[in-house]
TORKOL-31123 format. One line per 3 residues: their letters; for each residue x, y, z of N, C-alpha, C. Coordinates in nm, 3 decimals, always signed. Layout:
BEGIN
a = X:Y:Z:X:Y:Z:X:Y:Z; ...
END
This chain:
BEGIN
mes = -4.393:+12.132:+8.792:-4.272:+12.165:+8.723:-4.157:+12.105:+8.796; -4.079:+12.036:+8.721:-3.964:+11.970:+8.780:-3.846:+12.064:+8.775; -3.781:+12.070:+8.882:-3.664:+12.156:+8.884:-3.544:+12.077:+8.839
aai = -3.450:+12.148:+8.786:-3.329:+12.082:+8.740:-3.254:+12.029:+8.860; -3.170:+11.939:+8.834:-3.097:+11.876:+8.944:-3.005:+11.979:+9.008; -3.044:+12.018:+9.126:-2.963:+12.113:+9.203:-2.884:+12.032:+9.303
pqv = -2.756:+12.052:+9.303:-2.676:+11.973:+9.395:-2.708:+12.009:+9.539; -2.715:+11.910:+9.619:-2.737:+11.928:+9.762:-2.604:+11.957:+9.827; -2.595:+12.069:+9.896:-2.471:+12.106:+9.961:-2.497:+12.110:+10.110
eet = -2.415:+12.037:+10.181:-2.431:+12.037:+10.327:-2.362:+12.162:+10.383; -2.433:+12.227:+10.470:-2.376:+12.345:+10.533:-2.364:+12.320:+10.682; -2.249:+12.351:+10.733:-2.231:+12.340:+10.878:-2.193:+12.480:+10.926
tkp = -2.247:+12.514:+11.035:-2.215:+12.648:+11.088:-2.121:+12.634:+11.205; -2.020:+12.719:+11.202:-1.922:+12.718:+11.309:-1.877:+12.862:+11.329; -1.891:+12.914:+11.451:-1.850:+13.053:+11.472:-1.699:+13.066:+11.459
vvp = -1.659:+13.169:+11.387:-1.518:+13.196:+11.370:-1.492:+13.336:+11.425; -1.399:+13.346:+11.518:-1.365:+13.475:+11.578:-1.239:+13.525:+11.509; -1.246:+13.641:+11.447:-1.127:+13.693:+11.380:-1.025:+13.739:+11.484
ppi = -0.900:+13.741:+11.447:-0.798:+13.788:+11.542:-0.819:+13.937:+11.570; -0.785:+13.980:+11.692:-0.804:+14.122:+11.723:-0.710:+14.209:+11.640; -0.758:+14.329:+11.610:-0.681:+14.424:+11.531:-0.618:+14.523:+11.627
llh = -0.486:+14.536:+11.623:-0.416:+14.627:+11.713:-0.389:+14.758:+11.641; -0.432:+14.870:+11.705:-0.408:+15.003:+11.649:-0.345:+15.090:+11.756; -0.225:+15.129:+11.740:-0.157:+15.228:+11.823:-0.168:+15.200:+11.973
ntt = -0.129:+15.084:+12.016:-0.123:+15.048:+12.158:-0.256:+15.066:+12.230; -0.365:+15.041:+12.163:-0.495:+15.052:+12.230:-0.544:+14.912:+12.259; -0.623:+14.903:+12.361:-0.681:+14.772:+12.390:-0.793:+14.749:+12.291
ttp = -0.803:+14.628:+12.244:-0.903:+14.602:+12.143:-1.003:+14.502:+12.196; -1.119:+14.515:+12.145:-1.221:+14.416:+12.174:-1.251:+14.348:+12.042; -1.259:+14.220:+12.043:-1.285:+14.152:+11.916:-1.422:+14.190:+11.863
lap = -1.433:+14.190:+11.733:-1.562:+14.220:+11.672:-1.657:+14.104:+11.697; -1.780:+14.124:+11.665:-1.881:+14.021:+11.688:-1.842:+13.892:+11.616; -1.866:+13.779:+11.681:-1.830:+13.652:+11.615:-1.905:+13.638:+11.484
kvv = -1.838:+13.580:+11.389:-1.898:+13.564:+11.257:-1.926:+13.417:+11.232; -2.027:+13.400:+11.159:-2.065:+13.263:+11.126:-2.023:+13.239:+10.982; -1.938:+13.139:+10.965:-1.890:+13.106:+10.831:-1.946:+12.970:+10.796
tnt = -1.996:+12.965:+10.679:-2.054:+12.837:+10.636:-1.948:+12.759:+10.561; -1.927:+12.641:+10.608:-1.834:+12.552:+10.538:-1.918:+12.465:+10.446; -1.884:+12.464:+10.325:-1.961:+12.385:+10.228:-1.881:+12.263:+10.188
vtp = -1.951:+12.164:+10.159:-1.888:+12.042:+10.112:-1.860:+12.061:+9.964; -1.743:+12.028:+9.923:-1.705:+12.047:+9.784:-1.789:+11.958:+9.696; -1.806:+12.000:+9.572:-1.891:+11.923:+9.481:-1.836:+11.783:+9.452
qet = -1.710:+11.761:+9.475:-1.655:+11.629:+9.447:-1.708:+11.528:+9.546; -1.743:+11.573:+9.666:-1.792:+11.481:+9.768:-1.938:+11.446:+9.747; -2.007:+11.521:+9.665:-2.148:+11.492:+9.642:-2.162:+11.410:+9.516
dfs = -2.278:+11.352:+9.502:-2.299:+11.273:+9.384:-2.331:+11.359:+9.263; -2.370:+11.484:+9.284:-2.398:+11.573:+9.172:-2.276:+11.659:+9.150; -2.186:+11.618:+9.075:-2.062:+11.693:+9.056:-2.051:+11.744:+8.914
ske = -2.146:+11.821:+8.876:-2.137:+11.881:+8.744:-2.056:+12.010:+8.755; -1.994:+12.051:+8.649:-1.908:+12.168:+8.651:-1.987:+12.296:+8.675; -2.107:+12.304:+8.624:-2.189:+12.423:+8.642:-2.223:+12.445:+8.788
ssk = -2.263:+12.341:+8.856:-2.306:+12.357:+8.994:-2.186:+12.390:+9.083; -2.070:+12.336:+9.059:-1.954:+12.368:+9.142:-1.910:+12.512:+9.120; -1.926:+12.561:+8.997:-1.890:+12.698:+8.968:-1.984:+12.794:+9.040
gsl = -2.112:+12.765:+9.045:-2.211:+12.849:+9.113:-2.186:+12.850:+9.263; -2.152:+12.736:+9.320:-2.124:+12.729:+9.462:-1.997:+12.806:+9.496; -1.899:+12.795:+9.408:-1.773:+12.866:+9.429:-1.797:+13.017:+9.421
drd = -1.877:+13.059:+9.323:-1.910:+13.202:+9.311:-1.985:+13.251:+9.433; -2.074:+13.167:+9.482:-2.151:+13.204:+9.602:-2.059:+13.218:+9.721; -1.965:+13.126:+9.736:-1.870:+13.134:+9.847:-1.782:+13.259:+9.836
ial = -1.739:+13.290:+9.716:-1.656:+13.409:+9.695:-1.737:+13.533:+9.728; -1.861:+13.537:+9.683:-1.947:+13.653:+9.710:-1.970:+13.668:+9.859; -1.997:+13.556:+9.928:-2.017:+13.561:+10.073:-1.889:+13.607:+10.143
sql = -1.776:+13.558:+10.097:-1.649:+13.598:+10.155:-1.625:+13.747:+10.135; -1.653:+13.795:+10.015:-1.637:+13.938:+9.988:-1.733:+14.020:+10.073; -1.854:+13.971:+10.090:-1.953:+14.040:+10.172:-1.905:+14.048:+10.317
ene = -1.850:+13.938:+10.367:-1.798:+13.936:+10.504:-1.681:+14.034:+10.518; -1.593:+14.036:+10.419:-1.480:+14.129:+10.422:-1.529:+14.274:+10.420; -1.627:+14.302:+10.336:-1.683:+14.438:+10.330:-1.750:+14.475:+10.463
krs = -1.820:+14.379:+10.521:-1.887:+14.404:+10.649:-1.783:+14.434:+10.757; -1.677:+14.352:+10.761:-1.570:+14.371:+10.859:-1.503:+14.506:+10.835; -1.479:+14.536:+10.708:-1.416:+14.663:+10.673:-1.503:+14.781:+10.716
sfv = -1.634:+14.770:+10.696:-1.723:+14.880:+10.736:-1.728:+14.894:+10.888; -1.724:+14.781:+10.961:-1.720:+14.788:+11.108:-1.591:+14.856:+11.155; -1.480:+14.819:+11.092:-1.351:+14.878:+11.130:-1.352:+15.028:+11.098
kaw = -1.407:+15.063:+10.983:-1.413:+15.203:+10.945:-1.502:+15.282:+11.041; -1.616:+15.225:+11.078:-1.706:+15.291:+11.173:-1.637:+15.307:+11.309; -1.567:+15.202:+11.352:-1.495:+15.210:+11.480:-1.388:+15.319:+11.472
ees = -1.315:+15.322:+11.360:-1.210:+15.421:+11.343:-1.266:+15.563:+11.347; -1.377:+15.585:+11.277:-1.440:+15.718:+11.276:-1.488:+15.755:+11.415; -1.543:+15.659:+11.487:-1.589:+15.684:+11.624:-1.472:+15.722:+11.713
kks = -1.362:+15.649:+11.701:-1.243:+15.677:+11.781:-1.188:+15.815:+11.748; -1.179:+15.846:+11.619:-1.129:+15.977:+11.578:-1.218:+16.089:+11.631; -1.348:+16.066:+11.625:-1.443:+16.166:+11.676:-1.423:+16.188:+11.825
kvd = -1.407:+16.079:+11.900:-1.386:+16.090:+12.044:-1.256:+16.164:+12.073; -1.150:+16.131:+12.000:-1.020:+16.197:+12.019:-1.032:+16.346:+11.987; -1.102:+16.377:+11.879:-1.120:+16.517:+11.840:-1.200:+16.592:+11.946
nka = -1.306:+16.532:+11.997:-1.387:+16.596:+12.101:-1.304:+16.618:+12.228; -1.225:+16.519:+12.264:-1.140:+16.531:+12.383:-1.039:+16.643:+12.365; -0.980:+16.650:+12.246:-0.882:+16.756:+12.219:-0.949:+16.893:+12.223
qkk = -1.069:+16.904:+12.166:-1.140:+17.032:+12.170:-1.172:+17.074:+12.312; -1.210:+16.977:+12.395:-1.241:+17.004:+12.535:-1.116:+17.056:+12.607; -1.002:+16.990:+12.583:-0.878:+17.033:+12.647:-0.835:+17.170:+12.596
lsk = -0.852:+17.195:+12.466:-0.817:+17.325:+12.411:-0.903:+17.435:+12.471; -1.031:+17.407:+12.493:-1.116:+17.508:+12.553:-1.077:+17.532:+12.699; -1.034:+17.426:+12.769:-0.986:+17.444:+12.907:-0.860:+17.530:+12.908
vaa = -0.770:+17.504:+12.814:-0.645:+17.582:+12.806:-0.678:+17.729:+12.776; -0.770:+17.752:+12.684:-0.808:+17.889:+12.650:-0.872:+17.959:+12.770; -0.956:+17.887:+12.844:-1.019:+17.947:+12.963:-0.912:+17.978:+13.068
wes = -0.819:+17.886:+13.088:-0.711:+17.908:+13.185:-0.629:+18.030:+13.144; -0.597:+18.037:+13.014:-0.518:+18.149:+12.965:-0.590:+18.281:+12.989; -0.720:+18.285:+12.960:-0.793:+18.411:+12.978:-0.803:+18.450:+13.125
tqk = -0.819:+18.352:+13.216:-0.824:+18.385:+13.358:-0.688:+18.434:+13.406; -0.581:+18.371:+13.360:-0.448:+18.415:+13.401:-0.420:+18.556:+13.350; -0.459:+18.582:+13.225:-0.441:+18.716:+13.169:-0.521:+18.818:+13.251
akl = -0.645:+18.782:+13.285:-0.729:+18.874:+13.362:-0.667:+18.903:+13.499; -0.613:+18.799:+13.563:-0.548:+18.818:+13.693:-0.430:+18.913:+13.680; -0.346:+18.890:+13.580:-0.228:+18.973:+13.562:-0.265:+19.117:+13.524
eak = -0.368:+19.131:+13.443:-0.411:+19.266:+13.407:-0.466:+19.339:+13.529; -0.538:+19.268:+13.615:-0.589:+19.329:+13.738:-0.472:+19.370:+13.828; -0.372:+19.283:+13.838:-0.255:+19.314:+13.919:-0.182:+19.435:+13.862
lkt = -0.168:+19.438:+13.730:-0.104:+19.552:+13.664:-0.182:+19.680:+13.692; -0.314:+19.671:+13.686:-0.397:+19.789:+13.712:-0.376:+19.839:+13.855; -0.374:+19.748:+13.953:-0.352:+19.791:+14.091:-0.212:+19.851:+14.107
led = -0.111:+19.790:+14.043:+0.024:+19.845:+14.051:+0.029:+19.985:+13.988; -0.038:+20.000:+13.874:-0.042:+20.131:+13.811:-0.110:+20.233:+13.901; -0.220:+20.191:+13.966:-0.289:+20.281:+14.059:-0.197:+20.320:+14.174
qle = -0.127:+20.220:+14.228:-0.034:+20.248:+14.338:+0.077:+20.342:+14.292; +0.130:+20.318:+14.172:+0.234:+20.405:+14.120:+0.182:+20.547:+14.097; +0.060:+20.558:+14.046:+0.001:+20.691:+14.026:-0.015:+20.762:+14.161
hkk = -0.058:+20.687:+14.263:-0.074:+20.745:+14.397:+0.062:+20.791:+14.451; +0.163:+20.704:+14.437:+0.297:+20.741:+14.484:+0.351:+20.859:+14.405; +0.325:+20.858:+14.274:+0.370:+20.968:+14.190:+0.308:+21.099:+14.237
aey = +0.178:+21.094:+14.268:+0.110:+21.214:+14.316:+0.168:+21.258:+14.451; +0.196:+21.160:+14.539:+0.255:+21.193:+14.669:+0.393:+21.257:+14.651; +0.474:+21.197:+14.564:+0.608:+21.251:+14.540:+0.599:+21.389:+14.476
aem = +0.507:+21.406:+14.383:+0.491:+21.537:+14.319:+0.452:+21.641:+14.424; +0.360:+21.605:+14.512:+0.319:+21.698:+14.619:+0.437:+21.728:+14.711; +0.513:+21.623:+14.745:+0.628:+21.641:+14.832:+0.731:+21.733:+14.766
iqn = +0.757:+21.713:+14.637:+0.852:+21.797:+14.565:+0.800:+21.940:+14.558; +0.669:+21.956:+14.532:+0.612:+22.091:+14.527:+0.624:+22.160:+14.663; +0.604:+22.084:+14.771:+0.622:+22.140:+14.905:+0.766:+22.183:+14.927
kva = +0.861:+22.098:+14.882:+1.002:+22.134:+14.896:+1.035:+22.259:+14.815; +0.980:+22.266:+14.693:+1.001:+22.384:+14.609:+0.945:+22.508:+14.679; +0.828:+22.493:+14.740:+0.767:+22.606:+14.811:+0.853:+22.647:+14.930
lih = +0.907:+22.546:+15.003:+0.996:+22.578:+15.116:+1.121:+22.651:+15.068; +1.179:+22.604:+14.959:+1.299:+22.667:+14.904:+1.268:+22.810:+14.861; +1.153:+22.827:+14.798:+1.113:+22.960:+14.753:+1.094:+23.054:+14.873
rea = +1.029:+23.001:+14.977:+1.008:+23.082:+15.098:+1.141:+23.118:+15.162; +1.232:+23.020:+15.170:+1.364:+23.045:+15.229:+1.442:+23.146:+15.145; +1.431:+23.135:+15.011:+1.497:+23.231:+14.923:+1.440:+23.371:+14.945
den = +1.308:+23.379:+14.958:+1.245:+23.510:+14.986:+1.295:+23.567:+15.118; +1.306:+23.481:+15.219:+1.358:+23.527:+15.349:+1.501:+23.577:+15.334; +1.583:+23.501:+15.261:+1.722:+23.543:+15.241:+1.728:+23.674:+15.162
rav = +1.643:+23.692:+15.061:+1.638:+23.817:+14.986:+1.600:+23.933:+15.080; +1.502:+23.901:+15.164:+1.458:+24.006:+15.258:+1.571:+24.044:+15.351; +1.648:+23.944:+15.398:+1.762:+23.972:+15.486:+1.865:+24.055:+15.412
vda = +1.895:+24.018:+15.286:+1.993:+24.092:+15.207:+1.944:+24.234:+15.184; +1.816:+24.247:+15.148:+1.761:+24.382:+15.128:+1.768:+24.463:+15.257; +1.738:+24.398:+15.368:+1.743:+24.468:+15.497:+1.887:+24.511:+15.527
nrg = +1.983:+24.422:+15.506:+2.124:+24.455:+15.528:+2.168:+24.569:+15.436; +2.126:+24.562:+15.310:+2.159:+24.668:+15.215:+2.101:+24.802:+15.262; +1.977:+24.797:+15.306:+1.914:+24.920:+15.356:+1.988:+24.975:+15.477
qef = +2.028:+24.885:+15.567:+2.103:+24.929:+15.685:+2.238:+24.986:+15.644; +2.303:+24.921:+15.549:+2.432:+24.969:+15.502:+2.416:+25.105:+15.434; +2.308:+25.122:+15.355:+2.282:+25.253:+15.293:+2.263:+25.361:+15.400
lka = +2.184:+25.328:+15.502:+2.160:+25.425:+15.609:+2.291:+25.459:+15.680; +2.369:+25.354:+15.704:+2.497:+25.374:+15.772:+2.588:+25.463:+15.687; +2.590:+25.435:+15.555:+2.674:+25.514:+15.464:+2.624:+25.658:+15.459
eet = +2.493:+25.679:+15.455:+2.437:+25.814:+15.452:+2.469:+25.890:+15.582; +2.457:+25.819:+15.694:+2.487:+25.882:+15.824:+2.635:+25.921:+15.832; +2.719:+25.830:+15.784:+2.862:+25.857:+15.789:+2.896:+25.973:+15.695
aar = +2.834:+25.971:+15.576:+2.858:+26.080:+15.481:+2.808:+26.211:+15.541; +2.696:+26.208:+15.607:+2.643:+26.330:+15.669:+2.737:+26.378:+15.779; +2.796:+26.290:+15.855:+2.889:+26.326:+15.962:+3.016:+26.387:+15.901
yra = +3.064:+26.323:+15.792:+3.184:+26.377:+15.727:+3.155:+26.516:+15.672; +3.036:+26.534:+15.616:+3.001:+26.664:+15.563:+2.991:+26.766:+15.676; +2.932:+26.723:+15.786:+2.912:+26.815:+15.897:+3.046:+26.851:+15.961
tgq = +3.137:+26.759:+15.969:+3.265:+26.784:+16.033:+3.368:+26.833:+15.934; +3.347:+26.811:+15.807:+3.440:+26.852:+15.704:+3.556:+26.757:+15.689; +3.549:+26.644:+15.743:+3.658:+26.546:+15.733:+3.644:+26.468:+15.602
ipk = +3.756:+26.409:+15.566:+3.760:+26.326:+15.446:+3.765:+26.180:+15.494; +3.688:+26.095:+15.430:+3.689:+25.956:+15.475:+3.825:+25.892:+15.453; +3.864:+25.808:+15.545:+3.992:+25.739:+15.537:+3.973:+25.608:+15.459
kkl = +4.080:+25.571:+15.388:+4.079:+25.444:+15.317:+4.109:+25.334:+15.414; +4.049:+25.224:+15.396:+4.076:+25.109:+15.479:+4.202:+25.044:+15.431; +4.282:+25.000:+15.522:+4.407:+24.935:+15.484:+4.382:+24.788:+15.456
lgf = +4.395:+24.754:+15.339:+4.385:+24.616:+15.291:+4.262:+24.543:+15.342; +4.164:+24.612:+15.386:+4.038:+24.553:+15.426:+4.043:+24.477:+15.554; +4.150:+24.500:+15.641:+4.157:+24.427:+15.768:+4.064:+24.486:+15.872
cgc = +4.035:+24.610:+15.858:+3.954:+24.677:+15.956:+3.808:+24.666:+15.916; +3.724:+24.633:+16.008:+3.584:+24.615:+15.977:+3.506:+24.742:+15.990; +3.567:+24.860:+16.003:+3.499:+24.986:+16.024:+3.426:+25.034:+15.905
END
């Protein structure tokens, strides 16, 4: 079976390195070198039929689109990888911050507990001290009452003795002059 005249197209391979893509001040590494096939246009060949040039052009467009899609998928994969790394790093830092916060809270709560214990101890000491003072005041008041009662009793006895003497002698008690005399 004879095949139809297929135009012979010379292909030369030459690696083409795309320019680096800069994203947010990050250092970039160029993507893998790509091999682009340069084709000789149908006008340079002896088989320059319109059908064959259209097929070659379609093939070149398809290859170009495929390369663009491949590059786009590499960029998208790189972007997703970068985002994932950034997210993981942020989560790690957030967990460190949360751990730091909980330890600081625990330290302060422990300090507060010790201060409360110290205050309770001081409060108990002050309460005991105040109760002791109240007891001393009460004892002193009792002593003073006892002294007053004793003085009253002595004064009663003195008054009874004096009254008995006045009765026995028949004298009338004298009034004190303006209270200057201590008799």
